[in-house]
N, C-alpha and C positions, 0 to 999 in steps of 0.2 A: 379784740386787743390783747397782745402779750402782757403778762408781768410776771414779777418774782416776787415770791412771798418771804418775808423775812419773821424774825422774832426776837424779842428781847425779855430775859428771863427776869422773874420776879421774885425775891429771896424772902424768906420771913426771918423772925427774931434768931431762928436757931442755926441759920445758915443753910435750913434746906429749900430746895426751889419749889413754890406754892404754886407757879405757873406763869406764863409766857404772854407778853401783848404781842399779836400778830400786826404785821406792819406790810403795807404794801411798798414794792420798788421795781421798776420798770425803765421803758425808754422816756417816759413823761414822768415827773414827781405827783405824788398824791396831791399835792395843792394845786398843781396843773388842771387835775383833772375832776376834783370836787370830791368832799367826803364821802359822797354816796356811791358813787361809780367805784371809788377805791375800797369801799366796805364790802360792796358786792362782789367784787372781783375776789377779795378775801374769801368771802365765805366761800363761793363757787368753787375756788382751787381747794381750800381747805378739806371741805366736805364732802365733794363731790368727787375733785380729780386727784387729790393726794389722799386723803383720810386723816384723820383726828390724831390717831395713835402715831402716825408719822411725823406729827409738827411738834406734838408736846409730851410724848409718853403717857404717863400718869396725871399730868400737871392739868390747869385751866387754862382756859384760852381766853383772854382779853379783848374783846372787839370792839372798835369803835362804832357809836350808832348815831346818826345825824337825827334831828328832829321829826324828819318825814319817815325816816327808815323805822324810826320807833311807833312812830302812828298807824304805820301801816303794818305793825306788828311781824318783821320779816324775821325777829328770833323764834317765832313758833317752829319755823323749818329747823332750829338748833337744838341738840342737846341740852336741856337745862343743866344736867349735874357736870357738864363739862365746860359750860361757857359762862363768860363773865360779860354781861352787857354795860360796856362803857360808854357812859353818856357825854358826849362832847360839850367843851366847856358854853358853848355859844346856845346852847338847849334853853328855853324858858321854861317855867314852871307854869305851862298852860294847863287846862283842864284835858285837854286830850291825851297831853304828854303824860298827865299824873297817872289816869286813868290807864293808859296802856302799861305802863310800868308797873303799877298795882297788880294789874292781871300776870305779869310777867314774875312779878316777887311771888304772886300765887301760885304760880305755876312751878316754882323751885329755882328760878334764875336768881343769881348774886347779881346785884347791883352796885356800879361803882361810878365815881363822880370824878370825871377826870379835867386835870388843872382847875381845881376847884377853888375859888375866895368866897367864904360865906358871907351871902349878903341875905338880909330879912326877907326879900320878896323870895328867894330861893329856898324859903324854910320848908318848903312841902318836899322838893327834892332830896332834901337832907333827912326829912323824917322817914322817906322809903329806903333810901341808901343804906348798904352794906359797910361800902369803902369808898373812901374818899383820898384821891390821890392831890398830894399838895407838890408843886413845882418848885425844886430847892433853885433853881438856877435863876426864876423869875422874882423870887422875894428872898429878903434880907432876912437874918436871924430871928430878929426883933419882930419882923412880919409874920414868921413861922408860928413865933411864940406865941402870938396874939391870935393866930389861927387854931393852935393847939387848944388855948381855954375855950374857944366858942363851940367846942364839940363837947366840953366836959360833961353838958345836959344832955348827950348823947350816948350812953353807955356801951350801947350795940354797936355803934360806929367803930370800925379798924380804920387806922390812918396808914397811906401808903406814901413813903417817900419816893418821888422820882426824880429823874436826871441828878442823882446822886454820883458825884465824880469824882469824890476822895473820900478817905478814911476820915478826915474830920468831920465831914457833913453825916457821914455814916454813923459816928459814935454820936455826933449831937443828935441824929435822930432816934436812936434807940434810946438815947439818955431820956428824950421827950415824951416817951410810949409809943412810937411809931410801930406798927405790926410788920410791915412790908416794906420792902427797898429795891427799888430800879435804877440802874444806872450802871455806869463801868467802873466802878470804886474798887469791887472785887477783883478787877485784872489788873490792876496797878499795884507793883512792889512796894512794900514798906520797908525801905532800905535802913531804918535804923533796928532791925531785929536779926539777930544772928541765929542760924540754925545748925543743928549739927544732926548726922544720918543717925537713925535709930537702928537696932540690931535688924528689925525687919527689912528695913530700906536697903541695909547693905547686903542682905541675901539677895534681893532684887538686882541688884547692880552686877552682883557675883553672877547670878543666873544668865544677865544679859550678855556680860562678857564671854560666857561660854557657848552662849547662842551664836554670837559673831565668829567666835574660833571654831566654830562647828564640833565641838567636844560632846556629840549626843550623849554619850553614856554618862559621863558625869553631870551633866546638865539634868537628866532624867535621875541620876541619885541626888542631887540638890534638891530637886524640887520635891522628890518622894520625902525627904526628911525634912522640910520645911512645911507647917501645919497649914499656915496660909496659903502659899502657892500652892500645895498639893490639895486643898480645897477649891481654891479659887480656880485652877485650869481645868478640874473635872466639871465644875458648876459652868464655865465656859463652852467646854466642847460639847456639854448635853444641853444647852439653850437652844431655844426656837430658831436661833441665828443659823444653824447646820442643818437642824430638821432631821436628824438621824432617827433611824428605825429602832436601834438597839440603845442600850444606855452604856457608856465607856465608863468602865471602873478602874481602870490603872492609870497611873501618870505614862507609863509607857506607850500603851495605847494611843493616850492622848496626843503625846509629842509625836507618834509615827503618822496618827492621821492628819494632825497640823501641818506638820513640815517645818522646820527650822525656819523658816520666814516669817510664817503665821506666829510661832511661837515667840519670835523677836517682837512683832507687831503687839502679842497679846502683852509680853513682859514689859514693853515700854509703857503700855496702860496701867499694869500694874505698879510699876514704879513711879508714875507720875501720883498715880493714887495715894500709895503710901506716903510720897511728900506733901501730899496737899491734906494730911490728916484733920489738921485744925483749920483748915479753907471751906469756904462754903463748896458743895458737891459740883454745884454749876462749873465751876473752874475747871475742873477732872471732865464732866461733860463736854465743855467748849473745846478744850486740848483735842479730845478724841473725835468730835466731830470735824475739827479743822484738819485733823490729820488724815481721817478718811475721805473727806472731801478732795483733797488735795491729792491722795493718790488715786483716786477714781478720777479725775481730770489731767492725770499726768502727761496722757496721752496727747492732748491738745496742746501742751505747753512743751512735749519732746523732752520731759524730763522724766529721771528714773522714779518708779512709782515708790521703792520703799524709801529712797532719801526724802520724796514730796511727803511721804505719812510723817519721817522724823521731823522735818521741819514743822510740820503742823503740829504734832505731839509736844514739842519742845520749845512753841512759840509763845506760850505764857509762863516757861520755867523761872523766870525773872519774878512774877508775881509769887509762884508757888513757894519759891525759897527766899524771896524777899532781898534779894542781891541782885546788882548790875548785869546784864545779857553776858557781857564779856568774862564777868566771873564763872558765870554759871557754865560757858563754853570751854573753859580752861580744863574742867572735869570732863569732858565729853571729846576724848582724843578719837574715838571710833566714828565720828560724825563727819560726813565730806564737807570739805573746804568750801564749795559751793553753797551748802547748806547752812554752815556756820556766817558765811557772809550774808548770806540772805536775812537770816536772824537778828543779824547786826545793822541791818537798814541799809545795805549795800545792793545796788542793782543787778539782778539777775533774774533768771527765768523762775527760778525757786521763789525769790521774792515777788516777782507779779503772781503767782498763785497765791502765796501768802496773803499779798495786798486785797486779791480779789475777795478772798472769805471776810478778811475783815472790813471792806468797804460794803459787803452786803450785810453783815453785823451792824454796822454804824451807818447805815442809810446815806452812803455818799454815792447816789445814782451815776453822777457823772465819773468818777472811775471805773464803777462797774461796766459803764458801758464805752470806756476807753479801752478797756482789757479785754471785753468781750470782742471788740473791733480789731484789736490788734492780732488776737488769736484765733479768730474765726468762731467764736462760741456762739451758741442761739440760747436763749431763754429755756426751752425745753432740757437741753443738755444741764444747764445750771440747777434747775428746780430738780430733776430727777436725781443728781448727784448730791445735792444738799440733803434731800430728804432722805435719800439711801444711808446719809453719812448721819443725819439724826436718828433714823431708825437704830442704826448700828451703837450709837452711843448709848442709847437708852436702853437696849437688849445688854451690852456689856454689864452696865450698871443697876440693871434692875434686880 
C-alpha cells in the first residue's frame, strides 16, 4: 500500500533543529489504518527505501510506537543514536511495556511520552522517559502550569511543547522551562517588528540583481570582494552535492561551473539565510526545501522551474522579515507576476505547487490527494522529489 512520508521539525531553546517527528500521509489518513500500520510504513520507508540522512540530516527522528510495537521490540531494528521512541498517549504502564522500554533505554534509545498528562498510575513511564510532550492546543495555560510543576521532582525530564501555533505560546513555553518546541509558530510573521537590511544582506541583494542582468564579470568581482559570499560559494560548489573530483579554489571557476542560473538559486538561498539570521535555522531549511521540491516537480505543473524555485524560496519571506507578503513583494520587482500572485494566495499553477508542499507539511491529506489527481502525480514522484529536496536543503546548510 502506498504512503507519503512527511516530517515536522522540533526546535530547541536556541532556535536549532533538534530533530523531526515522522508522519504518515497517503490515500488514507493514519487514523483510518491504525497506528501500527502507519508506524510500520514510516519505518520501512524511512530506513529501507529512503535512508535516514535524506529524512532528517543530522537530526533525530521521533517515531510513534503503539503498545504492541513496543512489546514486540520493533525498535531493535532502528539505530539508537538516531531514533526517539515516541510512546503514544494510550499506552498503559504495563509490566511488559515497562520492561521493553527499560531494555530500549539500556540500549541507548531516547524515550518520549506523546500528548502526556501526568497521572500517578503512569509514574513508571515517567521514570523511564527522557522527554515529555505537552499538547498546547489540548490544555489551557493554567493546566500547563500545573503539568510543569508535576515534573519538578524529575530533574532529568526535558519538556517538549507541541502544537505551538503562535509566538505567544512559544514565549510562554520558553518562560516555563520547556526545552523543545514543535508546531507552526516559527512559520508565522510577527508584524510588530521592523527590520532593516544589514550590509551583508545588501551585498547578496546586489549580487542577485547582477545575476539576473547577466553581468557575470561584475558578479564575480562582487562575490570575490565579499568575505561571506566568497567563502560560501566555494563551500557550496565543493560540497558533496556536486561530487567533484578536484577542489574549486576561485570564485570565477565556481561561477563558470555553476552557470548564472544555479548561481541565482544559490544567491536566493544566501539572501534568505542572511535575512533570517535571528530566526530558527529551520525556517531557511524549509524555504529551501520548498524551492527545490517545487522546481523538481515543475514539469508536472507545466511551470517554469526557476520561477517555481523562487516561489518556494520566497514563500516564508513574510515570516523571515516579519512584514506582510504584500510589502515583501514590493521590493521584488524581478519576480514573475504569476509567482507574486501565487505568493499572495491567488489561484494559478504556482499556487497549486506551493499548496501541495504546504499540505504535505501540514498533514492535509485531502488537499494532497486533490492536487495529485488534478496534475496526474503519483506517490513515488512526490516522495522522490520531497526527499531529494530535503537532502539538497540539508547539504546546503550543513
